[in-house]
KEDRENTI-134424 format. One record per residue: residue number from 1; x, y, z of N, C-alpha, C in turn. Coordinates in steps of 0.02 Angstrom, whole numbers, plus 50000, padded with zeros to 5 digits. Atoms other than C-alpha are relative to their C-alpha. Layout:
ROSE pos n_east n_north  n_up ca_east ca_north ca_up c_east c_north  c_up
ROSE NUM      X       Y     Z       X        Y     Z      X       Y     Z
...
This chain:
ROSE pos n_east n_north  n_up ca_east ca_north ca_up c_east c_north  c_up
ROSE   1  49969   49988 50065   50202    51200 51050  49972   50065 49971
ROSE   2  50022   49937 50028   50195    51370 50965  50010   50000 49925
ROSE   3  49993   49992 50072   50164    51406 50782  50033   50066 49986
ROSE   4  49964   49940 50019   50248    51544 50685  49962   50063 50016
ROSE   5  50039   49939 49988   50103    51666 50711  49977   50005 50073
ROSE   6  50016   49995 49929   50094    51633 50898  49940   49959 50021
ROSE   7  50057   50041 49984   49945    51517 50889  50023   49936 50033
ROSE   8  49981   50062 49965   49956    51373 51012  49971   49940 49964
ROSE   9  50020   50064 50029   49948    51198 50944  50005   49947 50053
ROSE  10  49999   50052 49949   49902    51054 51056  50056   49950 49987
ROSE  11  49947   50049 50008   50046    50936 51089  49973   49929 49993
ROSE  12  50032   50066 50005   49922    50791 51089  49936   50005 49958
ROSE  13  50061   50005 50038   49784    50738 50972  49965   49936 50021
ROSE  14  50040   50057 49979   49647    50609 50992  49974   49964 49938
ROSE  15  50025   50043 50054   49615    50466 50870  49938   49964 50025
ROSE  16  50063   50028 49976   49432    50418 50889  49989   49928 49980
ROSE  17  50004   50070 50019   49456    50251 50801  49940   49984 49957
ROSE  18  50054   50023 50043   49326    50148 50710  49932   50002 50036
ROSE  19  50062   50001 49962   49196    50142 50849  50012   50026 50070
ROSE  20  49994   49975 49933   49166    50232 51012  49967   49955 50052
ROSE  21  50034   50045 49954   49067    50088 51089  50051   49954 50034
ROSE  22  49949   50036 49962   49171    50010 51228  49992   49924 49994
ROSE  23  50010   50072 50004   49092    49837 51210  50027   49970 49935
ROSE  24  49973   50024 50064   49155    49825 51030  50076   50000 49998
ROSE  25  49928   49992 50002   49336    49866 51074  50038   49933 50003
ROSE  26  49964   50065 50000   49390    49686 51121  49993   49964 49934
ROSE  27  50010   50033 50065   49314    49621 50959  50044   50032 49947
ROSE  28  49958   49964 50049   49401    49756 50855  50073   49984 50012
ROSE  29  49930   50014 49984   49565    49725 50946  50020   49930 49975
ROSE  30  49984   50069 50021   49560    49536 50916  50001   49992 49925
ROSE  31  50004   50006 50072   49508    49552 50734  50060   50033 49965
ROSE  32  49946   49964 50033   49639    49682 50688  50069   49972 50019
ROSE  33  49937   50033 49982   49777    49595 50785  50010   49938 49957
ROSE  34  49996   50059 50042   49738    49435 50689  50020   50019 49929
ROSE  35  49985   49979 50068   49740    49526 50521  50071   50028 49994
ROSE  36  49932   49973 50001   49901    49617 50565  50053   49945 50001
ROSE  37  49952   50055 49996   49992    49457 50614  50001   49959 49935
ROSE  38  50004   50036 50064   49930    49369 50455  50037   50040 49946
ROSE  39  49967   49957 50050   49990    49518 50351  50076   49995 50005
ROSE  40  49928   50002 49990   50164    49520 50427  50028   49931 49985
ROSE  41  49975   50068 50010   50185    49331 50428  49996   49980 49926
ROSE  42  50007   50019 50070   50118    49307 50251  50050   50034 49954
ROSE  43  49952   49964 50042   50223    49443 50171  50072   49982 50016
ROSE  44  49933   50021 49981   50376    49390 50270  50017   49933 49969
ROSE  45  49989   50065 50033   50355    49213 50202  50017   50009 49926
ROSE  46  49985   49986 50071   50352    49282 50024  50072   50024 49993
ROSE  47  49932   49974 50003   50514    49378 50057  50051   49945 50011
ROSE  48  49953   50053 49984   50601    49228 50134  50001   49947 49945
ROSE  49  50003   50049 50053   50541    49110 49997  50038   50024 49938
ROSE  50  49966   49973 50058   50604    49225 49859  50075   50004 50011
ROSE  51  49928   49993 49986   50772    49257 49943  50035   49933 50007
ROSE  52  49968   50065 49988   50803    49073 49983  50001   49954 49940
ROSE  53  50005   50042 50060   50758    49000 49813  50035   50034 49941
ROSE  54  49962   49969 50055   50884    49034 49674  49959   50003 49936
ROSE  55  50042   49999 50060   50750    48995 49542  49957   50063 49998
ROSE  56  50043   49940 49997   50655    49150 49600  50041   50065 50000
ROSE  57  49958   49939 50004   50802    49270 49581  49993   50031 49931
ROSE  58  50017   49969 50064   50718    49354 49433  49969   50068 50014
ROSE  59  50030   49934 49989   50653    49532 49407  49930   49997 50029
ROSE  60  50069   50005 49977   50472    49478 49434  49996   49989 50075
ROSE  61  50003   50016 49929   50504    49404 49606  50042   50049 50042
ROSE  62  49964   49946 49966   50629    49540 49652  49951   50057 50016
ROSE  63  50050   49948 49988   50488    49668 49632  49947   49975 50050
ROSE  64  50049   50028 49954   50368    49551 49724  50025   50003 50072
ROSE  65  49973   49998 49932   50483    49539 49875  50002   50072 50026
ROSE  66  50001   49930 49980   50498    49729 49877  49929   50022 50017
ROSE  67  50070   49983 49986   50308    49745 49869  49978   49970 50068
ROSE  68  50017   50031 49936   50291    49624 50016  50031   50039 50058
ROSE  69  49968   49959 49948   50416    49726 50117  49962   50065 50011
ROSE  70  50037   49937 49995   50321    49886 50079  49933   49989 50034
ROSE  71  50065   50016 49969   50156    49803 50128  50007   49991 50076
ROSE  72  49988   50007 49928   50229    49755 50297  50008   50068 50033
ROSE  73  49989   49933 49974   50289    49933 50325  49937   50042 49998
ROSE  74  50061   49962 50008   50126    50006 50261  49950   49985 50056
ROSE  75  50045   50020 49947   50021    49907 50385  50028   50018 50069
ROSE  76  49969   49985 49936   50146    49934 50526  49999   50074 50017
ROSE  77  50004   49928 49988   50127    50122 50506  49939   50018 50042
ROSE  78  50063   49982 49968   49949    50121 50572  49977   49949 50053
ROSE  79  50030   50051 49958   49905    49955 50654  50027   49997 50071
ROSE  80  49975   50004 49931   50023    49948 50806  49974   50056 50045
ROSE  81  50026   49944 49960   49968    50120 50865  49926   49991 50015
ROSE  82  50072   50013 49989   49785    50076 50842  49989   49947 50053
ROSE  83  50007   50054 49952   49805    49913 50938  50022   50022 50070
ROSE  84  49976   49975 49935   49904    50000 51076  49948   50046 50033
ROSE  85  50051   49955 49973   49769    50134 51096  49940   49961 50027
ROSE  86  50057   50041 49976   49633    50001 51111  50019   49964 50065
ROSE  87  49978   50039 49942   49735    49898 51235  50006   50044 50062
ROSE  88  49990   49955 49943   49777    50048 51346  49939   50045 50012
ROSE  89  50061   49959 49994   49603    50125 51322  50017   50075 49997
ROSE  90  49979   49930 50010   49686    50286 51263  49993   50017 49927
ROSE  91  50007   49977 50069   49654    50388 51107  50053   50052 49982
ROSE  92  49952   49945 50008   49804    50503 51124  50056   49981 49952
ROSE  93  49939   50003 50041   49939    50529 50993  50030   50070 50000
ROSE  94  49968   49934 49999   50066    50669 51000  49997   50031 49931
ROSE  95  50001   49965 50064   50069    50802 50866  50058   49976 49956
ROSE  96  49942   50024 50038   50244    50747 50814  49989   49928 49975
ROSE  97  50014   50068 50021   50188    50565 50812  49949   49997 49944
ROSE  98  50052   49998 50052   50037    50610 50705  50032   50019 49933
ROSE  99  49967   49979 50062   50145    50700 50576  50045   49945 49974
ROSE 100  49956   50055 50020   50269    50556 50575  49960   49943 49970
ROSE 101  50043   50054 50026   50131    50427 50551  49972   50018 49931
ROSE 102  50026   49978 50064   50055    50530 50411  50054   49997 49946
ROSE 103  49945   50001 50049   50225    50546 50325  50012   49929 49975
ROSE 104  49984   50068 50021   50260    50359 50325  49941   49966 49966
ROSE 105  50059   50028 50033   50081    50316 50277  49999   50021 49926
ROSE 106  49999   49975 50069   50092    50426 50121  50059   49969 49962
ROSE 107  49941   50029 50031   50267    50359 50085  49987   49930 49975
ROSE 108  50008   50070 50020   50220    50175 50084  49939   49990 49955
ROSE 109  50056   50004 50046   50052    50204 49999  50023   50018 49929
ROSE 110  49973   49982 50065   50144    50293 49858  50045   49946 49971
ROSE 111  49957   50054 50024   50272    50153 49849  49960   49941 49974
ROSE 112  50045   50053 50025   50132    50026 49831  49977   50015 49929
ROSE 113  50024   49978 50067   50063    50125 49683  50055   49991 49948
ROSE 114  49947   49999 50050   50230    50143 49596  50027   49930 49987
ROSE 115  49975   50068 50009   50289    49964 49626  49952   49957 49959
ROSE 116  50048   50037 50041   50128    49894 49553  50007   50019 49927
ROSE 117  49989   49978 50069   50161    49999 49398  50064   49971 49971
ROSE 118  49937   50030 50022   50341    49939 49387  49991   49926 49985
ROSE 119  50013   50071 50012   50280    49759 49401  49960   49989 49937
ROSE 120  50038   50004 50062   50156    49790 49261  50046   50009 49940
ROSE 121  49951   49990 50054   50299    49855 49152  50043   49938 49991
ROSE 122  49961   50062 50003   50400    49699 49195  49963   49946 49963
ROSE 123  50041   50050 50035   50257    49587 49137  49992   50018 49926
ROSE 124  50006   49978 50070   50238    49692 48979  50062   49980 49960
ROSE 125  49938   50018 50035   50421    49666 48932  50006   49925 49993
ROSE 126  49993   50073 50001   50415    49481 48977  49956   49968 49947
ROSE 127  50048   50030 50046   50264    49445 48867  50005   50029 49929
ROSE 128  49998   49968 50067   50281    49571 48725  50069   49999 49969
ROSE 129  49931   50002 50027   50472    49564 48708  50039   49946 50036
ROSE 130  49968   50054 49961   50521    49393 48778  50074   49989 49983
ROSE 131  49931   50012 50020   50683    49378 48677  50048   50052 50029
ROSE 132  49957   49946 49974   50749    49545 48741  49990   50011 50075
ROSE 133  50016   49990 49929   50682    49524 48918  50062   49999 50045
ROSE 134  49941   50000 49956   50849    49474 49001  50044   50062 49991
ROSE 135  49959   49942 50013   50935    49622 48918  49967   50063 50027
ROSE 136  50036   49940 49978   50801    49753 48954  49994   50002 50076
ROSE 137  50009   50002 49927   50761    49699 49133  50063   49973 50033
ROSE 138  49936   50019 49968   50941    49689 49189  49998   50015 50074
ROSE 139  49998   49985 49928   50985    49687 49375  50011   50074 50014
ROSE 140  49987   49928 49990   51048    49865 49357  49936   50041 49993
ROSE 141  50063   49963 50011   50882    49927 49286  49950   49986 50055
ROSE 142  50047   50018 49946   50781    49832 49417  50016   50038 50064
ROSE 143  49979   49962 49941   50882    49909 49558  49987   50074 49992
ROSE 144  50011   49929 50012   50868    50080 49478  49926   50017 50005
ROSE 145  50072   49988 49997   50678    50065 49460  49976   50002 50073
ROSE 146  50019   50000 49929   50660    50022 49645  50027   50062 50035
ROSE 147  49970   49939 49969   50778    50164 49695  49961   50062 49981
ROSE 148  50039   49943 50022   50682    50290 49590  49931   50001 50033
ROSE 149  50065   50005 49966   50519    50227 49666  50004   50027 50071
ROSE 150  49990   49975 49932   50586    50261 49840  50011   50075 50001
ROSE 151  49986   49928 50001   50652    50433 49795  49937   50040 49986
ROSE 152  50062   49965 50016   50488    50486 49715  49951   50000 50059
ROSE 153  50047   50006 49944   50386    50423 49863  50023   50042 50060
ROSE 154  49973   49960 49945   50500    50505 49991  49988   50074 49989
ROSE 155  50010   49929 50016   50492    50674 49904  49926   50018 50001
ROSE 156  50072   49987 50001   50304    50661 49877  49972   50005 50071
ROSE 157  50023   50000 49930   50272    50619 50060  50027   50059 50039
ROSE 158  49969   49944 49965   50393    50751 50121  49966   50066 49983
ROSE 159  50034   49939 50021   50306    50886 50020  49933   50008 50035
ROSE 160  50064   49997 49965   50136    50842 50093  50009   50016 50074
ROSE 161  49988   49989 49928   50206    50837 50270  50020   50072 50015
ROSE 162  49978   49931 49990   50291    51006 50254  49942   50049 49991
ROSE 163  50057   49955 50011   50131    51084 50188  49950   49996 50059
ROSE 164  50043   50006 49941   50034    51016 50339  50032   50038 50058
ROSE 165  49965   49967 49944   50167    51086 50458  49989   50076 50000
ROSE 166  50010   49928 50004   50130    51262 50397  49931   50021 50025
ROSE 167  50068   49985 49978   49948    51250 50455  49997   50013 50075
ROSE 168  50012   49987 49930   49881    51313 50621  49938   49962 50023
ROSE 169  50054   50041 49973   49769    51207 50731  49980   50025 50069
ROSE 170  50023   49986 49932   49664    51232 50886  50024   49944 50046
ROSE 171  49981   50051 49952   49696    51134 51045  49948   49945 50003
ROSE 172  50044   50058 49989   49619    50964 51087  49967   49978 49934
ROSE 173  50026   50023 50064   49601    50903 50909  49976   49928 50005
ROSE 174  50027   50067 50003   49492    50749 50881  49996   49978 49926
ROSE 175  49999   50026 50069   49526    50648 50722  49955   49939 49997
ROSE 176  50047   50056 50004   49379    50534 50677  50026   49944 49955
ROSE 177  49967   50051 50040   49494    50399 50610  50043   49957 50046
ROSE 178  49957   50041 49958   49606    50258 50672  50073   50015 49988
ROSE 179  49932   49976 50009   49763    50344 50606  49997   50072 49975
ROSE 180  49998   49930 50020   49820    50519 50558  49997   50005 49924
ROSE 181  50010   49994 50072   49747    50529 50384  50004   50074 49980
ROSE 182  49984   49931 50018   49802    50687 50293  49937   50041 49987
ROSE 183  50061   49962 50016   49628    50737 50231  49963   50020 50064
ROSE 184  50033   49985 49936   49555    50726 50407  50038   50054 50038
ROSE 185  49959   49952 49963   49700    50824 50481  49995   50070 49970
ROSE 186  50005   49935 50033   49691    50963 50352  49933   50033 50014
ROSE 187  50067   49973 49987   49504    50983 50381  49994   50032 50070
ROSE 188  50003   49973 49932   49538    51021 50565  50037   50066 50009
ROSE 189  49962   49937 49996   49651    51169 50527  49954   50059 49991
ROSE 190  50041   49939 50008   49578    51344 50546  50035   50052 49956
ROSE 191  49967   49956 50047   49708    51426 50434  49981   49980 49929
ROSE 192  50019   50011 50070   49693    51432 50244  50029   49933 49976
ROSE 193  49979   50066 50023   49699    51255 50173  49993   49991 49925
ROSE 194  50011   50005 50073   49675    51297 49989  50058   49965 49966
ROSE 195  49941   50031 50031   49853    51250 49941  50005   49926 50017
ROSE 196  49998   50070 49980   49843    51088 50040  49949   49958 49961
ROSE 197  50051   50036 50037   49680    51037 49957  50018   49993 49927
ROSE 198  49978   50003 50069   49748    51080 49786  50056   49949 49991
ROSE 199  49945   50047 50004   49905    50980 49822  49976   49929 50007
ROSE 200  50027   50068 49992   49805    50829 49880  49965   49977 49936
ROSE 201  50034   50018 50062   49697    50833 49723  50049   49989 49944
ROSE 202  49950   50007 50052   49846    50859 49610  50042   49937 50010
ROSE 203  49960   50060 49985   49946    50723 49698  49962   49936 49986
ROSE 204  50040   50059 50014   49803    50599 49688  49992   49988 49925
ROSE 205  50006   50007 50073   49781    50634 49503  50065   49979 49968
ROSE 206  49935   50015 50030   49967    50628 49465  50025   49931 50019
ROSE 207  49974   50064 49978   50017    50479 49571  49951   49943 49985
ROSE 208  50049   50053 50010   49856    50377 49571  49980   49993 49927
ROSE 209  50020   50002 50070   49799    50424 49396  50056   49980 49953
ROSE 210  49942   50016 50043   49973    50414 49321  50019   49927 50003
ROSE 211  49982   50070 49993   50013    50243 49392  49946   49954 49970
ROSE 212  50055   50041 50028   49841    50174 49345  50002   50002 49924
ROSE 213  49995   49995 50073   49863    50239 49168  50057   49957 49973
ROSE 214  49944   50042 50020   50033    50154 49157  49983   49926 50003
ROSE 215  50020   50070 49992   49960    49990 49219  49951   49979 49944
ROSE 216  50049   50016 50052   49812    49996 49099  50032   49997 49931
ROSE 217  49965   50001 50065   49927    50037 48952  50040   49936 49993
ROSE 218  49960   50061 50002   50043    49892 48996  49957   49939 49986
ROSE 219  50042   50059 50009   49901    49768 49007  49960   50001 49935
ROSE 220  50030   49998 50067   49819    49830 48848  50048   49971 49948
ROSE 221  49949   50029 50044   49982    49788 48759  50007   49925 50012
ROSE 222  49993   50071 49983   49992    49622 48851  49942   49959 49970
ROSE 223  50059   50035 50026   49814    49572 48802  50004   49993 49924
ROSE 224  49994   50003 50074   49842    49617 48619  50054   49952 49979
ROSE 225  49946   50047 50017   50004    49518 48620  49978   49928 50011
ROSE 226  50023   50068 49985   49920    49366 48699  49952   49976 49945
ROSE 227  50047   50020 50052   49782    49367 48568  50035   49980 49935
ROSE 228  49963   50017 50060   49914    49355 48432  50034   49932 50005
ROSE 229  49971   50067 49992   49979    49190 48505  49951   49948 49971
ROSE 230  50043   50047 50036   49912    49047 48399  49974   49945 50045
ROSE 231  50020   50058 49961   49908    48902 48522  49963   50021 50064
ROSE 232  50038   49986 49938   49785    48897 48668  50045   49991 50061
ROSE 233  49955   50011 49944   49921    48828 48782  50048   50059 50009
ROSE 234  49956   49941 49996   50034    48973 48739  49964   50060 50030
ROSE 235  50039   49946 49971   49896    49096 48780  49991   49991 50075
ROSE 236  50009   50013 49928   49865    49012 48947  50065   50013 50039
ROSE 237  49936   49989 49966   50050    49015 48993  50015   50074 50006
ROSE 238  49987   49928 49999   50065    49198 48946  49956   50036 50050
ROSE 239  50046   49967 49953   49912    49247 49046  50016   49980 50071
ROSE 240  49987   50023 49933   49962    49142 49197  50059   50036 50032
ROSE 241  49942   49965 49972   50125    49238 49215  49983   50068 50030
ROSE 242  50019   49935 49973   50031    49399 49254  49933   49998 50036
ROSE 243  50066   50005 49968   49869    49332 49331  50002   50023 50072
ROSE 244  49995   49981 49930   49928    49354 49511  50006   50075 50007
ROSE 245  49990   49927 49996   49988    49532 49482  49936   50037 49981
ROSE 246  50063   49968 50021   49827    49576 49391  49947   49996 50055
ROSE 247  50048   50007 49944   49725    49510 49538  50016   50050 50055
ROSE 248  49980   49953 49948   49825    49615 49661  49985   50072 49979
ROSE 249  50014   49933 50026   49810    49770 49551  49925   50015 50004
ROSE 250  50072   49990 49998   49622    49746 49536  49975   50011 50071
ROSE 251  50020   49993 49931   49602    49724 49723  50019   50068 50028
ROSE 252  49975   49938 49972   49708    49875 49767  49963   50061 49972
ROSE 253  50030   49941 50030   49635    49998 49643  49924   50001 50006
ROSE 254  50073   50001 49991   49454    49940 49658  49981   50024 50070
ROSE 255  50015   49978 49932   49456    49963 49847  50018   50074 50009
ROSE 256  49980   49930 49993   49551    50128 49836  49951   50047 49966
ROSE 257  50048   49958 50037   49436    50200 49703  49931   49998 50032
ROSE 258  50064   50005 49967   49284    50135 49795  49996   50045 50061
ROSE 259  49997   49957 49941   49337    50224 49955  50000   50074 49979
ROSE 260  49995   49931 50022   49381    50383 49860  49933   50026 49973
ROSE 261  50063   49978 50029   49218    50390 49762  49944   50005 50051
ROSE 262  50052   49998 49949   49109    50349 49912  50008   50059 50046
ROSE 263  49988   49943 49956   49192    50480 50020  49989   50066 49964
ROSE 264  50011   49938 50038   49182    50609 49880  49926   50014 49991
ROSE 265  50072   49990 50010   48995    50579 49859  49966   50025 50063
ROSE 266  50031   49980 49936   48922    50581 50035  50052   49989 50054
ROSE 267  49943   50008 49957   49070    50613 50147  49979   49992 50073
ROSE 268  50010   50012 49929   49062    50540 50322  50066   49974 50029
ROSE 269  49934   50018 49973   49218    50529 50430  50003   49928 50024
ROSE 270  49999   50067 49972   49170    50368 50518  49993   49947 49945
ROSE 271  50007   50048 50056   49114    50280 50357  50064   49999 49959
ROSE 272  49937   49997 50036   49274    50339 50273  50054   49961 50037
ROSE 273  49952   50037 49960   49377    50268 50417  49990   49925 49993
ROSE 274  50016   50071 50007   49288    50101 50404  50018   49975 49930
ROSE 275  49984   50020 50069   49308    50096 50214  50076   49998 49988
ROSE 276  49927   49999 50009   49494    50138 50229  50033   49935 50022
ROSE 277  49973   50064 49977   49519    49971 50316  50013   49954 49940
ROSE 278  49995   50044 50057   49498    49888 50145  50070   50003 49968
ROSE 279  49935   49996 50034   49658    49956 50066  50059   50010 50047
ROSE 280  49945   49993 49952   49759    49989 50224  50015   49935 50037
ROSE 281  49992   50061 49961   49732    49820 50308  49985   49938 49958
ROSE 282  50023   50061 50034   49636    49695 50200  50043   49985 49939
ROSE 283  49962   50012 50061   49731    49718 50036  50071   49975 50014
ROSE 284  49934   50028 49985   49908    49696 50110  49996   49929 50030
ROSE 285  50007   50068 49971   49842    49542 50203  49986   49948 49946
ROSE 286  50020   50048 50052   49769    49461 50046  50054   49990 49947
ROSE 287  49950   50005 50053   49918    49494 49931  50041   49936 50003
ROSE 288  49962   50063 49999   50024    49347 49994  49959   49939 49981
ROSE 289  50044   50057 50018   49875    49228 49977  49989   49997 49925
ROSE 290  50011   49998 50072   49843    49286 49799  50061   49973 49962
ROSE 291  49939   50022 50035   50025    49260 49747  50016   49927 50014
ROSE 292  49983   50069 49984   50046    49095 49839  49950   49950 49971
ROSE 293  50051   50046 50026   49882    49020 49777  50000   49997 49924
ROSE 294  50004   49997 50073   49896    49076 49595  50068   49992 49966
ROSE 295  49933   50003 50030   50083    49053 49570  50034   49935 50021
ROSE 296  49970   50065 49985   50160    48880 49558  50071   50007 50026
ROSE 297  49931   49991 49978   50337    48944 49580  50003   50021 50073
ROSE 298  50002   49979 49931   50293    49031 49742  49979   49943 50046
ROSE 299  50022   50057 49960   50199    48878 49807  50056   49949 50009
ROSE 300  49945   50048 49997   50348    48767 49765  50055   50026 50046
ROSE 301  49948   49970 49958   50470    48888 49848  49980   50000 50074
ROSE 302  50024   50000 49931   50361    48901 50004  50003   49930 50030
ROSE 303  49996   50069 49976   50349    48711 50018  50072   49981 50015
ROSE 304  49930   50016 49990   50537    48697 49999  50027   50037 50061
ROSE 305  49975   49961 49943   50568    48835 50127  49973   49972 50066
ROSE 306  50030   50026 49939   50448    48759 50254  50014   49926 50011
ROSE 307  49983   50069 49993   50515    48584 50225  49945   49952 49982
ROSE 308  50057   50042 50016   50348    48519 50161  50014   49955 49940
ROSE 309  49986   50039 50060   50420    48459 49995  50037   49936 50019
ROSE 310  49961   50058 49978   50543    48342 50083  49955   49949 50035
ROSE 311  50045   50043 49963   50406    48274 50196  49954   49962 49952
ROSE 312  50046   50033 50048   50289    48238 50048  50036   49947 49961
ROSE 313  49963   50052 50036   50426    48144 49959  50012   49939 50043
């Protein structure tokens, strides 16, 4: 492959993974295969439960099913390639495959951010404006919010990918990660990466900071509205409607911020790769458990879908 200035770019790159020790590879393969299957199966159950139960055809569960779909795609962007490389004892990924993986990783990570913000807005309207909730959160608005989320994420990811394509690289690139992470890839370029670094910082501040600000604002209004409810039972009901979402938000942003702050302090590629497992693998795996364990409607729908409710009766 030739770049515009005649510099050769290797057609293959090497993903070094989480550990170079061969005796640990079977353990890593088994552990990550188990987590991947749990992630796909758990989120797929949420989607099927929401789609099969007419009582869950509401904006809240519409956004939840979209989040579960995105989580499946998010994990599937990195995990199958990692498992395949371990199984075949190969670290190779093509340059085109690396760019494609990076594009979809940024796309679904951005969608996770935006959908969590949309779900926070949904809970804000439901608790702070309950009488107008059916009018405000109409099916048209819900569909439009999801569509805008996809458009924003696609454009954001496309911009990052195009800016990486303009860079020049040496041959035989080794990426100390288990997937093509944009920060690692940009650091390997020998051409000027100032614009790429500025774009990454600006994008992280705009997307991550903007969505987190929206979520915090929504929940500040929710908390103040809950405190104005006179009865203790009313407060509990209001809080229980957003407890699952708040748990998922806390898990996602705490792990993401923890990885970002730790890598910004004393940056180590291998420690950053290991820490990235938290929000790329662990968080999507735990989301279905959080929603199914803390949400009576989801538990009831899952029992009905799996036939457990009929058996218990």
